[in-house]
DRENDO-1510 file (C-alpha; in Angstrom, 1 decimal, always signed):
<recs>
REC; n; res; u; v; w
REC; 1; MET; +11.2; -5.7; +8.0 .
REC; 2; GLU; +12.4; -8.9; +9.7 .
REC; 3; THR; +12.2; -9.7; +13.5 .
REC; 4; LYS; +11.9; -12.6; +15.8 .
REC; 5; ALA; +8.9; -10.8; +17.5 .
REC; 6; ARG; +5.4; -11.5; +16.1 .
REC; 7; ARG; +4.3; -8.4; +14.2 .
REC; 8; THR; +0.8; -6.9; +13.3 .
REC; 9; ILE; -1.2; -5.6; +10.4 .
REC; 10; LEU; -3.1; -2.7; +11.3 .
REC; 11; VAL; -6.5; -2.4; +9.7 .
REC; 12; PRO; -8.1; +1.0; +10.4 .
REC; 13; TYR; -12.0; +0.1; +10.6 .
REC; 14; ASP; -15.0; +2.4; +10.7 .
REC; 15; PHE; -17.9; -0.1; +10.1 .
REC; 16; THR; -18.3; +0.9; +6.4 .
REC; 17; PRO; -18.5; -1.6; +3.6 .
REC; 18; LEU; -15.2; -0.4; +2.3 .
REC; 19; SER; -13.6; -1.0; +5.7 .
REC; 20; ASP; -14.8; -4.8; +5.6 .
REC; 21; CYS; -12.9; -4.9; +2.3 .
REC; 22; ALA; -9.9; -3.7; +4.2 .
REC; 23; LEU; -10.5; -6.3; +6.8 .
REC; 24; GLN; -10.7; -9.1; +4.4 .
REC; 25; HIS; -7.5; -8.2; +2.8 .
REC; 26; GLY; -6.0; -8.0; +6.3 .
REC; 27; ILE; -6.9; -11.4; +7.2 .
REC; 28; GLN; -5.8; -12.6; +4.0 .
REC; 29; ILE; -2.2; -11.1; +4.5 .
REC; 30; ALA; -1.9; -11.9; +8.0 .
REC; 31; LYS; -2.4; -15.3; +7.6 .
REC; 32; MET; +0.1; -15.5; +4.6 .
REC; 33; LEU; +2.8; -13.7; +6.6 .
REC; 34; HIS; +2.0; -15.2; +9.8 .
REC; 35; THR; +1.5; -12.0; +11.8 .
REC; 36; ASP; -1.1; -10.7; +14.1 .
REC; 37; LEU; -4.2; -8.6; +13.1 .
REC; 38; THR; -5.2; -5.3; +14.9 .
REC; 39; LEU; -8.3; -3.5; +14.5 .
REC; 40; LEU; -8.2; +0.3; +15.0 .
REC; 41; HIS; -11.1; +2.7; +15.2 .
REC; 42; ILE; -10.6; +6.3; +15.8 .
REC; 43; ILE; -13.1; +8.1; +18.0 .
REC; 44; PRO; -13.3; +12.0; +18.3 .
REC; 45; ASN; -13.6; +11.8; +22.1 .
REC; 46; LEU; -13.7; +9.0; +24.9 .
REC; 47; SER; -17.4; +9.1; +25.3 .
REC; 48; GLN; -17.8; +6.5; +22.6 .
REC; 49; GLU; -15.2; +4.3; +23.7 .
REC; 50; VAL; -17.5; +1.5; +25.7 .
REC; 51; PHE; -20.0; +1.5; +22.7 .
REC; 52; ILE; -17.3; +1.2; +19.8 .
REC; 53; THR; -15.3; -1.5; +21.8 .
REC; 54; GLU; -18.4; -3.6; +22.3 .
REC; 55; LYS; -19.0; -3.3; +18.4 .
REC; 56; LEU; -15.5; -4.1; +17.9 .
REC; 57; THR; -15.3; -7.2; +20.3 .
REC; 58; SER; -18.5; -8.5; +18.3 .
REC; 59; LEU; -16.9; -8.1; +14.9 .
REC; 60; ALA; -13.8; -9.8; +16.2 .
REC; 61; ASN; -15.5; -12.6; +17.8 .
REC; 62; GLU; -17.4; -13.4; +14.3 .
REC; 63; THR; -14.0; -13.0; +12.3 .
REC; 64; SER; -12.5; -15.6; +14.7 .
REC; 65; ARG; -15.6; -18.0; +14.1 .
REC; 66; THR; -15.4; -17.4; +10.3 .
REC; 67; TYR; -11.7; -17.1; +9.5 .
REC; 68; LYS; -10.0; -18.7; +12.6 .
REC; 69; ILE; -8.0; -15.6; +13.3 .
REC; 70; LYS; -9.0; -13.2; +16.2 .
REC; 71; PRO; -8.2; -9.5; +15.8 .
REC; 72; ARG; -6.7; -7.5; +18.5 .
REC; 73; LEU; -8.7; -4.3; +19.3 .
REC; 74; MET; -7.7; -0.6; +19.6 .
REC; 75; VAL; -10.3; +2.3; +20.1 .
REC; 76; ARG; -8.2; +5.7; +20.2 .
REC; 77; PRO; -9.1; +9.2; +20.3 .
REC; 78; GLY; -7.6; +11.6; +17.8 .
REC; 79; ARG; -7.7; +12.9; +14.1 .
REC; 80; VAL; -7.4; +10.1; +11.5 .
REC; 81; SER; -4.9; +11.9; +9.4 .
REC; 82; LYS; -2.4; +11.9; +12.4 .
REC; 83; ALA; -3.4; +9.0; +14.7 .
REC; 84; ILE; -3.1; +6.0; +12.2 .
REC; 85; LYS; +0.3; +6.8; +11.3 .
REC; 86; LYS; +1.2; +7.4; +14.8 .
REC; 87; ILE; -0.3; +4.4; +16.2 .
REC; 88; ALA; +1.2; +2.3; +13.2 .
REC; 89; HIS; +4.9; +3.6; +14.2 .
REC; 90; ASN; +4.1; +2.7; +18.3 .
REC; 91; LEU; +3.0; -0.6; +17.2 .
REC; 92; ASN; +5.9; -1.5; +14.9 .
REC; 93; ALA; +3.4; -2.5; +12.5 .
REC; 94; MET; +4.3; -4.5; +9.4 .
REC; 95; LEU; +1.6; -3.0; +7.1 .
REC; 96; VAL; -1.4; -0.8; +7.5 .
REC; 97; ILE; -4.4; -1.8; +5.3 .
REC; 98; MET; -6.7; +0.9; +4.6 .
REC; 99; LYS; -9.7; +1.6; +2.7 .
REC; 100; THR; -10.3; +4.8; +0.6 .
REC; 101; ASP; -13.5; +6.6; -0.6 .
REC; 102; GLY; -11.7; +8.6; -3.3 .
REC; 103; PRO; -11.1; +12.2; -3.4 .
REC; 104; LYS; -14.1; +14.2; -2.8 .
REC; 105; GLY; -14.6; +18.1; -3.8 .
REC; 106; ILE; -11.4; +20.3; -3.5 .
REC; 107; GLN; -9.6; +16.9; -2.6 .
REC; 108; LYS; -9.8; +15.9; -6.4 .
REC; 109; PHE; -7.4; +18.8; -6.8 .
REC; 110; PHE; -5.4; +18.8; -3.5 .
REC; 111; ARG; -3.9; +16.0; -1.3 .
REC; 112; SER; -6.8; +13.6; -0.4 .
REC; 113; ARG; -7.3; +12.4; +3.1 .
REC; 114; ALA; -5.6; +9.2; +2.4 .
REC; 115; ILE; -2.5; +10.8; +1.1 .
REC; 116; LYS; -2.4; +13.2; +4.1 .
REC; 117; VAL; -2.5; +9.9; +6.3 .
REC; 118; MET; +0.4; +8.1; +4.6 .
REC; 119; MET; +2.7; +10.8; +4.0 .
REC; 120; GLY; +6.0; +10.4; +6.0 .
REC; 121; SER; +4.9; +7.0; +7.3 .
REC; 122; GLU; +7.8; +4.6; +7.9 .
REC; 123; VAL; +5.0; +1.8; +7.9 .
REC; 124; PRO; +3.8; +0.9; +4.3 .
REC; 125; PHE; +0.0; +1.2; +3.5 .
REC; 126; ILE; -1.8; -1.2; +1.3 .
REC; 127; VAL; -5.0; +0.8; +0.0 .
REC; 128; VAL; -8.0; -0.8; -1.2 .
REC; 129; GLN; -11.4; -0.3; -2.7 .
REC; 130; SER; -12.8; -3.8; -3.0 .
REC; 131; PRO; -12.4; -7.1; -1.6 .
REC; 132; PRO; -9.6; -9.5; -2.7 .
REC; 133; ILE; -10.1; -11.2; -6.2 .
REC; 134; ARG; -7.9; -14.3; -5.2 .
REC; 135; TYR; -6.9; -16.3; -2.0 .
REC; 136; SER; -3.2; -14.9; -2.6 .
REC; 137; ILE; -1.3; -12.3; -4.1 .
REC; 138; LYS; -0.3; -13.6; -7.7 .
REC; 139; LYS; +0.5; -10.8; -9.9 .
REC; 140; VAL; +2.4; -7.7; -8.7 .
REC; 141; ILE; +2.9; -4.6; -11.0 .
REC; 142; VAL; +6.1; -2.3; -10.1 .
REC; 143; PRO; +6.0; +1.0; -12.4 .
REC; 144; ILE; +9.7; +2.1; -12.9 .
REC; 145; ASP; +10.1; +5.7; -13.7 .
REC; 146; PHE; +13.2; +7.9; -13.6 .
REC; 147; ARG; +13.0; +9.1; -9.8 .
REC; 148; SER; +15.8; +7.6; -7.7 .
REC; 149; GLU; +13.7; +7.0; -4.6 .
REC; 150; ASN; +12.3; +3.4; -5.7 .
REC; 151; LYS; +14.8; +1.2; -4.0 .
REC; 152; GLU; +12.6; +0.2; -1.1 .
REC; 153; LYS; +10.0; -1.2; -3.7 .
REC; 154; LEU; +12.4; -4.0; -4.5 .
REC; 155; SER; +13.0; -4.7; -0.8 .
REC; 156; TRP; +9.3; -5.3; -0.5 .
REC; 157; ILE; +9.1; -7.4; -3.8 .
REC; 158; ASN; +11.9; -9.7; -2.1 .
REC; 159; PHE; +9.8; -9.8; +1.1 .
REC; 160; LEU; +6.6; -10.7; -0.4 .
REC; 161; THR; +8.1; -13.4; -2.7 .
REC; 162; ARG; +9.3; -15.5; +0.4 .
REC; 163; PHE; +5.7; -16.0; +1.1 .
REC; 164; TYR; +3.3; -15.4; -2.0 .
REC; 165; HIS; +5.7; -16.3; -4.9 .
REC; 166; PRO; +4.0; -13.9; -7.3 .
REC; 167; GLN; +4.7; -12.9; -11.1 .
REC; 168; ILE; +6.4; -9.6; -10.9 .
REC; 169; TYR; +5.8; -7.2; -13.7 .
REC; 170; LEU; +8.4; -4.2; -14.4 .
REC; 171; PHE; +6.5; -1.5; -16.0 .
REC; 172; ARG; +8.7; +0.9; -17.8 .
REC; 173; PRO; +8.0; +4.1; -19.6 .
REC; 174; ASN; +8.4; +4.3; -23.4 .
REC; 175; LEU; +10.9; +6.8; -23.1 .
REC; 176; SER; +14.7; +6.8; -23.6 .
REC; 177; ASP; +16.5; +8.4; -20.4 .
REC; 178; TYR; +19.6; +7.5; -18.9 .
REC; 179; ARG; +18.1; +7.4; -15.3 .
REC; 180; ILE; +15.3; +5.1; -16.5 .
REC; 181; ARG; +18.0; +2.9; -18.0 .
REC; 182; ASN; +19.8; +2.9; -14.8 .
REC; 183; ASN; +16.9; +2.3; -12.6 .
REC; 184; LEU; +16.1; -0.7; -14.8 .
REC; 185; LYS; +19.5; -1.9; -14.8 .
REC; 186; PHE; +19.6; -2.1; -11.1 .
REC; 187; ALA; +16.2; -3.4; -10.8 .
REC; 188; THR; +16.8; -6.3; -13.0 .
REC; 189; LYS; +20.0; -7.2; -11.4 .
REC; 190; TYR; +18.5; -6.9; -8.1 .
REC; 191; LEU; +15.7; -9.4; -9.0 .
REC; 192; GLU; +18.1; -11.6; -10.6 .
REC; 193; GLY; +20.4; -11.6; -7.8 .
REC; 194; HIS; +17.5; -12.8; -5.5 .
REC; 195; ASN; +16.3; -15.6; -7.9 .
REC; 196; ILE; +12.9; -13.5; -8.4 .
REC; 197; ASP; +11.1; -14.2; -11.7 .
REC; 198; PHE; +10.0; -11.1; -13.5 .
REC; 199; GLU; +8.8; -9.9; -16.7 .
REC; 200; LEU; +9.7; -6.2; -18.2 .
REC; 201; VAL; +6.9; -4.7; -20.0 .
REC; 202; HIS; +7.0; -1.5; -22.1 .
REC; 203; ALA; +4.4; +1.0; -21.8 .
REC; 204; ARG; +3.3; +1.7; -25.7 .
REC; 205; GLY; +3.2; +5.6; -24.9 .
REC; 206; LYS; -0.1; +6.5; -26.2 .
REC; 207; LYS; -1.4; +7.7; -22.8 .
REC; 208; SER; +0.3; +8.8; -19.6 .
REC; 209; PHE; +2.6; +6.4; -18.0 .
REC; 210; THR; +0.3; +6.3; -14.9 .
REC; 211; GLU; -2.9; +5.5; -16.9 .
REC; 212; GLU; -0.9; +2.9; -19.1 .
REC; 213; SER; +0.4; +1.2; -15.8 .
REC; 214; ILE; -3.2; +1.0; -14.5 .
REC; 215; GLU; -4.6; -0.1; -17.9 .
REC; 216; PHE; -2.1; -2.8; -18.0 .
REC; 217; SER; -2.8; -4.0; -14.3 .
REC; 218; LYS; -6.5; -4.2; -15.5 .
REC; 219; PHE; -5.5; -6.4; -18.5 .
REC; 220; ILE; -3.8; -9.0; -16.3 .
REC; 221; ARG; -6.0; -8.8; -13.2 .
REC; 222; ALA; -3.0; -7.6; -11.0 .
REC; 223; ASP; -3.6; -8.1; -7.3 .
REC; 224; LEU; -1.3; -5.4; -6.3 .
REC; 225; ILE; +0.5; -2.4; -7.8 .
REC; 226; ILE; +3.7; -0.8; -5.8 .
REC; 227; ILE; +4.3; +2.8; -5.8 .
REC; 228; MET; +6.2; +5.3; -4.1 .
REC; 229; LEU; +5.1; +8.6; -2.8 .
REC; 230; SER; +7.1; +11.7; -4.0 .
REC; 231; ARG; +9.4; +13.0; -1.4 .
REC; 232; PHE; +8.2; +16.4; -1.7 .
REC; 233; ILE; +4.6; +17.0; -2.6 .
REC; 234; SER; +4.4; +20.7; -3.8 .
REC; 235; TRP; +1.8; +23.1; -4.7 .
REC; 236; ASP; +2.3; +22.8; -8.4 .
REC; 237; LYS; +2.2; +19.0; -8.2 .
REC; 238; THR; -1.1; +19.1; -6.4 .
REC; 239; LEU; -2.4; +21.8; -8.8 .
REC; 240; PHE; -2.1; +19.7; -11.9 .
REC; 241; GLY; -2.9; +16.3; -9.9 .
REC; 242; LEU; -0.8; +13.5; -8.2 .
REC; 243; ARG; -0.1; +10.8; -10.1 .
REC; 244; GLU; +0.0; +8.7; -6.7 .
REC; 245; GLN; -4.0; +9.8; -6.3 .
REC; 246; ARG; -4.5; +8.4; -9.8 .
REC; 247; TYR; -3.1; +5.2; -8.8 .
REC; 248; ILE; -4.5; +5.1; -5.2 .
REC; 249; THR; -8.0; +5.6; -6.4 .
REC; 250; ASN; -7.8; +3.8; -9.7 .
REC; 251; THR; -11.2; +3.3; -11.2 .
REC; 252; HIS; -10.4; -0.6; -11.7 .
REC; 253; LYS; -10.1; -0.9; -7.7 .
REC; 254; ILE; -6.6; -2.7; -8.0 .
REC; 255; PRO; -5.1; -2.7; -4.3 .
REC; 256; VAL; -2.0; -0.4; -4.2 .
REC; 257; MET; +0.9; -0.6; -1.8 .
REC; 258; VAL; +2.1; +3.0; -1.1 .
REC; 259; LEU; +5.8; +3.2; +0.4 .
REC; 260; ASN; +7.5; +6.7; +1.6 .
REC; 261; PRO; +11.1; +7.4; +0.6 .
REC; 262; ARG; +13.6; +6.1; +3.4 .
REC; 263; VAL; +16.2; +8.8; +4.2 .
REC; 264; ASP; +18.9; +6.1; +4.6 .
REC; 265; LEU; +18.2; +4.7; +1.1 .
REC; 266; HIS; +18.0; +8.3; -0.4 .
REC; 267; ARG; +21.7; +8.9; +0.9 .
REC; 268; LEU; +22.6; +5.8; -1.2 .
REC; 269; GLY; +21.3; +7.3; -4.3 .
REC; 270; GLY; +18.0; +5.1; -4.3 .
REC; 271; PHE; +18.3; +3.0; -7.6 .
REC; 272; THR; +21.5; +4.6; -8.9 .
</recs>
């Protein structure tokens, strides 16, 4: 995550009000992390390139006047579900900040377009549904479950606290499971070892863990929830509804950082 070269925050932009929300988050985070900001528009073919470039240039100039940061511009042909991930990788982007409209129709039962875009990405995404509620990220929720693929969450907490100094909440299920205990032990030891303040919060167990995580995030007015996509999203998981989808399109419109499991960390056993 660290490099001497100046990296960029990538914001897919389609001129909708929700993509304006993503741009606002991008401006905030780019300023805090001292990175560049890149606006990306995907077009079906190159016939629109000149028109779209002119519109993006006008937006970049307005952003520069208002926020004192001028985005770079990219207009590329392709399919959204594939192009964003590929371009983020090629740019060595630090983050992608993307809006979501929420799943529609059959997407409520299968993978939404947002999840298709993010699956397998080496670059983390922050998915937003509304503008930032603060000038900085102050409260971060980290749901801890029994999976062993969550170590990358801690790496990003460590990174973000160098710039934001947020309050970290480890949210744990109301279950007695040795895998959860091991994950919590590893997480607390890691955070204490890096002098990161955190609070351990227990779910009440009256609703699903995902629902209680989201409700607690609303209660404390969290700025960010950090989740991990499942390594394998199978038919049965999509049939009964993805917990990741419920986080990403939560009704309280809390931004969600979405990470993919890294192969190297998985070989090390994740948390355990």
